[in-house]
N, C-alpha and C positions, 0 to 999 in steps of 0.2 A: 715740825717741817713734815708732812704727808708722806705713809708709808709708799714706797715704789712698788708694783710689780709686776708679772711678765709686760702686760701688754703698754705699762705708762716706762718700762726703761730704758727706753727712745729720749723720752723728755728729761730722764735727768745726764742721760750721757752727752745730749746737748749744753745742758747745765754747766757741765763740767768743759767740754769744749771753748765755752764764752769768759770762763776763768774761773767759772762760781763753785769752791771746791771748799770742802768742811774738812774739819781735820779727821774725821773719823765714818765708816761705813761698816755695816751690819748686813750681811747677808746670808737670810736665812731659808731650808726648805729644800729641796734637791739635789743632790750632791753634785750630781754635774752639771745642773743647769746654774747652779753657786758659782763651780769653778768657772763658767763659762763667762758669768756677768761680769766675774772678780777679774776675769784675763782683760777683757774689753775697758773696765773702768780704769784699768793699772796702765794699760796704753795709752790713753787719752791721759792719764795723768803725768804719763812719763813723755809725752811727746818730746818737750825739750831736753831731753835725757832725763835719765835717774837709774835707780837702783830697785828692786822686788827684794826683799827678802821674807823668804818662804819657812813660816815655823808649824811644827808637827804639834797642834793642841792636845796630842795625847803624851807627850814627852816636854810639854812646854814650861821654864822655867819665870812665870810672872815676873818675878821681879828684876830679872833679868832683859825681859823683852821691856818692861817699863822704864826704864835705866837705858836702853838704848832708842827709846822713843823719845826720852826727855833730854837726849846729849846731840851736840848737833854734829852733822857728819864732813870726814876730811872729801868726802865724795862729793860730785857735782850733779845739780838735778834732785829731783824728789826720788826721800827715802819711802820706801812704803813695805811697813812689817805687816805679813799676811798672815794669818794665824787660821790656819785650817782645823777644820773641827775641833774648836773652841769650847770650853767646857764652861766656862761662866755664866751662862746662863741658862746651866741645869740645875732642876731640885726635883725633888718625890715628886711633883706633877707633871713632870714627862718620864718619867722611871718607866712608865709602861709600854710607851714609845720605843721608847731606846730598850727595853726588852725584849719586843717585837724583830728589833734588828739585830738583836741578837740570838736568837732563835732562828730568825730565817738566815743569817750567815753558819752557824753550827748545821743546820739541814743542807746545807748546799756545801758540807765540805769545806768552809774557811775557817777554821780556827784560830788563829790571827784577827780576823775580824770580829768573831765571835767575843775573841781577849778583848778586844777594846771594846765594845757596845757592853758588856757586862763590867768591866770596870768603871767604865762612863756611867751607868745605873750603881753599881754599890757605890759611888761618890756622892752622886745625887741623893743616896737616899741616908748620907752620912757616916759610910761604913768603908773602913780604907781598906784599899783595893790591892795592898802589896804583899798579899799575904793569904794563903788557901786556908787560912785558920777563920776568915772570913765566908767563908762559902754562903751565898747564900742559901741555897739547898738543906744548909744546916737549921737555918731560922723555921719556928714554929708560923703555923698559919697567922697567928696575932702578931708576931714580930715583924714577919712579913708585910703586913697591910700596915704596921705603923710606919716603917721605913721606908715603902716604897708606894703606897697608897694606894695598892690594890690589892684584890686577893690573889694567894699565891696561887701558881698552875695546879692543877688537878694530875697533868703527867709527870712522868720520872723524869729527876733533875739533876743526876750523877752526873752528867756531862759537865754541870758547871764547874764543880770539884775537878774531874779530870783536868779539864784546860788551865784553870788556876794554878795547879800540882804542875801541869807541862811545862807553863809557862813561865814558872816561878823565879828562876836564875833571872830572867829578863825584866820581872817585875820589880827583883830587888835594886834590879840598876838602874832602872827608871826613876824608881821611887825618889833614889838620891837625889836626881837632878828637879823632880815636880815640887812646887809649894801647895800643898793641900790647904791653905789656908782659906778661911771660908771668908777672911775680908778681900779676898783676890777683886771683887765688882768692886768695893768702894775703893780700891787701891785703883783702879782705870779711872773711875770718875776722878778721883783728886788728882790725877796726874791730867788728864785732858780739860778738867778746868782749873789747872795750875797756870796752864799755858806750856805748849810745846813747840819746839822751832816749826815757822811757816812750814817749809820744807820737807815734815815729818810727817805722814798719812799715818793712821792704826786703821787696820781691814780684818773683819773677822767675820769667820763663816762657821755656822753652826746648823745643822741638820733639825734640832730641836731644839725650842727655846721656852722658859716660863715667862709670859708675857706680863706676869706678875711682878718681875723682879723690880726694884728700881732701877737697877742698871738697864734693862731692857727700856723702860718709859722715862731715861732721862736721853737714851739714843733714841726714840720716838719724837722727842722734844727738840734738841737739839743738832741732831746729828742727822747723818742719811740712814734707814732700814730697808731694803730693799727684800719683799717676801717672794721668793719664788715657790712656795710650797704648792703643789698639785695632789689631788684628794684622789689616793690610790685604792677609792672604793669600788666595789663593781654597780654604782648606782648609776642610770641614763646618763644625767648630767656630766658625774665624774670620767665617765667613757668619753664620754664629747671632749671634756677640756685635754683628756690622755691625748687622746686623737689629736685636737689642736698641735699641742704640743710635740709630738713626734712626726708631724707633718710640718712643721715650721723648722725642724734639724733637718731632715732631710729634705726640704727644699733649697737649704741653706747651703747643705753641702753637694748639689748637683748643682745648682749657680754656680759654687765654686770651679767644679770641674768641668763646666759645661756641656752637662750632660741631661738626658731626659729620660722619664720613664712611659714605657708605652700605656695603653688606659688598664687598668686593673693589677698591676704591677706595685706600687706604694701598697694598695689596701694591703693585698697579700703579705710584702714585707714587714708590715703594723702587724698583721695578724700574726706573725711567725715569733716576732722579735719578742714582743707582748712593751708593758710601759717600762721600757730600760734605755731613757735617750742615749745613754752613752753607747749600747748596743746599736740602737737605730742607725748612730752617725758611723760607726765602726762598720758597721754591714752594708752603707748604701756606699761607703769609701773602696769599701772590697769590690762590689760591684761593679762600681764606675773602671777601677784598675781592670777588671776582668775582661771588660768590653772593646779595651783598646781602644783603636780610632774612630770603633762605632759610637756615635750620638744617642741612640735609643737605647737604655737598657728593656730587656723582653723578657717574658717569660719562663721561656727555658733558660737565659743565662739565671732568674733569681732562682728557678728548681736546681739549677747546676753549684750554685755558690752558699746558698742559704738552706739548710737544713732546720727542719720542726725544732721549736723550743724545747726545753726539757717540760715545760709546762702541760704546752700541748700532749708530748709523750706521756707525761703521768696521767695525764686525764683520759688519753687511750689505753693505759693499763689497768685504769681504776674501771673503765669503760667494760673490757673485756672481762672483769673478775665480774663484774655485775650481771654482766650477759651470758657468762657460765661456757667462756671459751678460754680453754687452758691454753690451747694450741699458740694463740694468740697473745695471749698475756707472757707467757713463757717468750717468745719471740719479742716482744717489746722491750720486757725488763732485761734480756740479755744485751740489745742494741744500745739500753740507755745504760749499763756498765762499759761496753765498747767504746760509748763517747764521753769517759769519764765520769758517769753520777755516781757515786759512793754508794754500797748499801745498804749504808746508815741510813740516807736521804730516801732510798726506796721504800727501808722499814717503816720511816716515819710519815713517809705518804699514806702508805697503806694503812696504819693505824689512824692516823687521822679520819680517812678514809671510814674506815671502819666506825669509830667515833660518830661520824656524821649519821652514817646508816641505822647504829643504833639510837641515835634519838630520835630520828625520824621514824623508827620504828615503832618505839614507844609514844608517839604524840598520835599516831595514828589511829592507837589502838585505843585511845578517848575518846569518848562519844561525844563528848562538847565541842569537838573540829569535826566534826560531820565526815571523816573519809573513809572511804566504803571503795571495794575492789572494783573496777571499772568506770568509775567516777570521771568524765572527762576534763578537758583543761580548765575549761569556762566555768564549768559549775565548781572545781577546786577551787580558783578564783574569786568567784562570785561568794559560796557557802562556807567555805574553810578557810581560806588565807585572813580574811578579816580576822578570824575568831583566833588563830595563828599568832597573831599579831600582836592582839593583846595582850599578850604575857612578854613584858620588856628584856626578859633572861635570855628570849632566843631572838634577840633584834640581829644579831650579827647572823647570824644560821638562817634564817629567812629572809635574808637582804636578799636583791639580785634580781635578775629577770622574773615574775610571775612562773613563766612555764620553766624555769630551768630546776625550781624548786618543787613545782610540780612533776620534775621528773625524778626528782632525788628522792618523794614520796614514793614514788609507782617502784622503784630499784627497792628500797626498805621494805615492802611491801612483800620482797620475793622471796624475804629470809625471815628466820624464827629469830626470838631472841636468844634463847640458847645457840643457836648457830651463830649467831653475829659474838657473842661470849666467847663463844670455840677459839672465833677467831683472834681477838682478842690475846689469847692465852697462846696461840701459835706466834703470833707477832711477838709478845716477849721472849719466845722462848727462841726465836731467831737471833733478837736483839742480843741476848746475852752469848748465844752463842758467838756470832761476827766478836765480838768486843772478850771473850773468853777462849775460842777452841783454835784450834788448827783446822779444821776441814776450808774447804775453798769455798771464799764468800758467793759464788756463781751458784753454787750447788746447796748453798745455803738457801739462799731466794727462792730459785727453783725446787727447793722443799716446802719453803714457806708458801707457796703460790699453788702450788700441790694439794697440799694439807689443806689451806681455807677452800679450794671447791670443792674435796672428796671429805671434808668432817661430816 
């Protein structure tokens, strides 16, 4: 069967309306888009009546799910067994993608989400995730590579053990209900191929899948696969696709609520929200409700209801530091904390920013890249960038718009290597104070920013 995508999803929905139904559906990609599509499919499947049984993939007992799938129900209509965040398609080939999500959740001060991703990565790498003794941070570089298929990160990983220990009681309770058998995929295939009651439907949702697994190949050949993955990179093409997805979401909400937006408002809304479909929908609904009976949402409405995103504020913070504006940097840091941003997230941002500057500073000192003070943006793009991109090792760091890369090099040129190294020492000291002292967090952040700008 063909793999359906965002643009061809309406074709699948039409087929379901006509009665062309398969016993299993797999939705992969961006979480909110998958949930949204799953709701649409379930609604159509249950047009004549039915029940959706929602199952958490993080705590699922596969044996119990498959037992229900094989059984005839006393309830009327279709019975849809919807497994959210299934791990059936995980392997070490997707461990790196799961790790990135865990890091993002940790830096966003969402420990429970970070725990879910961390445990999923551990299981994908063949580690039991029900004990802090298997903390990935304790693995050697070689062991990490063998388990997860990618190099062990260079940054401090103490937080993984802290999260595993913090939720150890919860993990033990859940582990008693989870079937960690490596044969779960085979069991699902055997159940589907052996035949299930006509009114029973299996629906699986996953953010990451290993497309080389037999289970995925079987779904692709015999059942329905809906791929709603969206490239979250910074390339022009990726940004274009992200923009299209968000515009569709906003337009759908406006149509449902009989509202329109003044010219330029949607563009500003999406710029402030970033690529977060669920946030775009929620902010649009909030705007539509805030204007009351008015039919059009204006720029003042947007400014009143939707503030800057954390990403924008973080950028302004690092920009103020690179431009050596302490008062502005302190003000932005204070507002971020007032808006609920954890101090550790600020420290993580400054650490990544410093490492980026240090890398660019080291690169610009190497003669083969032809960087020189005062070089223009056009000359940088023609003379320096091609040589820099020949080194695949820095592919991610050098991605994005050429002018943005040029500005990063210009910022790095303003600081010496010893100066930037002293920043890392200050950041480490602040991180330790936040985790092990009684000093007020805002005081620690203010001291860090001032020490970075006067080192």
